[in-house]
C-alpha positions in Angstrom: -1.6 -16.4 8.3 -3.5 -13.5 9.8 -2.2 -10.3 8.4 -2.6 -7.2 10.6 -1.5 -3.6 10.4 -0.6 -2.6 13.9 1.1 0.7 13.0 -0.1 3.4 10.8 3.5 4.3 9.5 3.8 4.9 5.8 6.6 6.5 3.9 6.7 8.4 0.6 9.5 7.1 -1.7 10.1 9.5 -4.7 12.6 7.4 -6.3 10.6 4.2 -6.3 7.4 6.1 -7.1 5.5 4.6 -4.3 4.5 4.6 -0.8 5.9 1.9 1.6 3.9 0.4 4.5 4.2 -2.6 6.7 2.1 -5.3 8.2 2.6 -8.2 10.4 1.8 -11.9 10.5 2.4 -13.2 13.9 6.1 -12.1 14.4 6.9 -11.7 10.8 7.2 -8.2 9.2 5.6 -7.9 5.8 6.7 -5.0 3.5 4.3 -3.5 1.0 4.5 -0.8 -1.6 1.8 0.7 -3.5 2.7 2.4 -6.7 1.6 5.9 -7.4 -0.3 4.8 -10.5 -2.4 2.4 -8.2 -3.2 5.5 -5.8 -4.3 7.3 -9.0 -6.7 4.6 -9.8 -8.0 4.5 -6.1 -8.3 8.3 -5.9 -8.9 9.8 -9.3 -8.8 13.3 -7.9 -5.8 14.8 -9.5 -2.8 14.9 -7.4 0.8 16.0 -8.3 2.4 12.8 -7.1 4.4 14.7 -4.6 4.7 13.6 -1.1 1.9 15.5 0.6 -0.7 14.7 -2.0 0.4 11.0 -2.2 0.3 10.6 1.3 -3.3 12.1 1.7 -4.5 9.7 -1.2 -3.1 6.9 0.8 -4.7 7.9 4.1 -8.1 8.3 2.3 -7.8 5.0 0.8 -6.2 3.0 3.6 -9.0 0.3 4.0 -8.9 -0.5 0.5 -5.1 -0.7 0.3 -5.1 -2.9 3.3 -7.7 -5.1 1.8 -5.5 -5.4 -1.4 -2.5 -6.1 0.7 -4.3 -8.8 2.6 -5.5 -10.4 -0.7 -2.0 -10.3 -2.2 -0.5 -12.0 1.0 -3.3 -14.7 1.0 -2.4 -15.6 -2.5 1.3 -15.6 -1.9 2.6 -15.3 1.7 5.8 -13.5 1.0 7.6 -11.1 2.9 7.4 -8.2 0.2 4.6 -7.2 -2.1 4.2 -4.5 -4.5 0.5 -3.2 -5.2 -0.1 -2.0 -8.7 -3.2 -0.7 -10.6 -4.1 -4.5 -11.3 -4.3 -5.0 -7.5 -7.4 -3.2 -7.3 -9.8 -4.8 -9.6 
């Protein structure tokens, strides 16, 4: 159960109000979403919630997001997790 993030691809999903990204545990792909409210909690500098500003906030907080993803996966090793503001203490 060693979650890694071998690629830096992330995708803005306007309809779901989140950014999707992926990790892997051996040969398993684990999907994650972080909702825009969680990004706002991590990066309180105002952003309009649009693609460019949301992806920039994600990139500036990538390590904290990955740490939260690892913690969520350790708790429950599922193939999908959605990170919310509560995921960030």
